[in-house]
C-alpha positions in Angstrom: 110.3 120.2 212.9 107.6 117.9 211.7 108.2 116.0 208.5 105.4 116.4 205.9 104.0 113.5 204.1 101.1 112.7 201.7 97.8 111.6 203.2 94.7 110.5 201.4 91.2 111.7 202.1 87.9 110.8 200.5 85.0 113.3 200.7 81.8 112.2 199.0 82.8 110.9 195.6 86.2 112.4 195.4 89.6 111.3 196.7 92.2 113.8 197.5 95.9 113.7 198.3 97.1 116.2 200.8 100.7 117.0 201.9 100.7 117.7 205.6 102.8 117.6 208.7 99.8 116.7 211.0 100.4 113.7 213.1 98.5 110.5 212.2 96.3 110.6 215.3 95.4 114.2 214.7 94.7 113.6 211.0 92.5 110.6 211.9 90.4 112.8 214.2 90.0 115.4 211.4 89.1 112.7 208.9 86.5 111.3 211.3 84.9 114.8 211.7 84.8 115.2 207.9 83.3 111.7 207.5 80.6 112.5 210.1 79.8 115.8 208.4 79.7 114.3 205.0 77.1 111.8 206.1 75.5 109.4 203.7 76.0 110.2 200.0 72.7 111.2 198.4 72.3 109.1 195.3 72.8 111.2 192.3 74.2 114.2 194.2 76.9 116.1 192.5 80.3 116.2 194.1 80.1 120.0 194.4 76.8 119.7 196.3 78.3 117.1 198.7 81.3 119.3 199.4 79.0 122.3 200.0 76.8 120.3 202.4 79.8 119.0 204.3 81.2 122.5 204.6 77.9 123.7 206.0 77.7 120.9 208.5 81.2 121.5 209.7 80.6 125.2 210.0 77.4 124.5 212.0 79.3 122.1 214.3 82.1 124.7 214.8 79.5 127.4 215.6 77.8 125.2 218.1 81.0 124.4 219.9 82.0 128.1 219.9 78.6 129.1 221.4 79.0 126.5 224.1 82.5 127.6 224.9 81.3 131.3 225.2 78.6 130.2 227.6 81.1 128.3 229.7 83.5 131.3 229.8 80.7 133.7 230.8 79.8 131.4 233.7 83.4 131.2 234.8 83.8 134.9 234.7 80.7 135.6 236.8 
């Protein structure tokens, strides 16, 4: 069983503490994806807006990957 620990994450203007059992390497990859999706902070943007835009960017990236995987599976099944 993995031991859980506290990790720290900054999204936009906010810093958050999470308790997780995710390995450091996995968490670093997740954190990198969030950082990329968050992009540059728009000066004067509210934290809520930054979180919403980050969420939309992550959802778009997930949808794009899902679409590509479906296309690959369809080609394999043919």
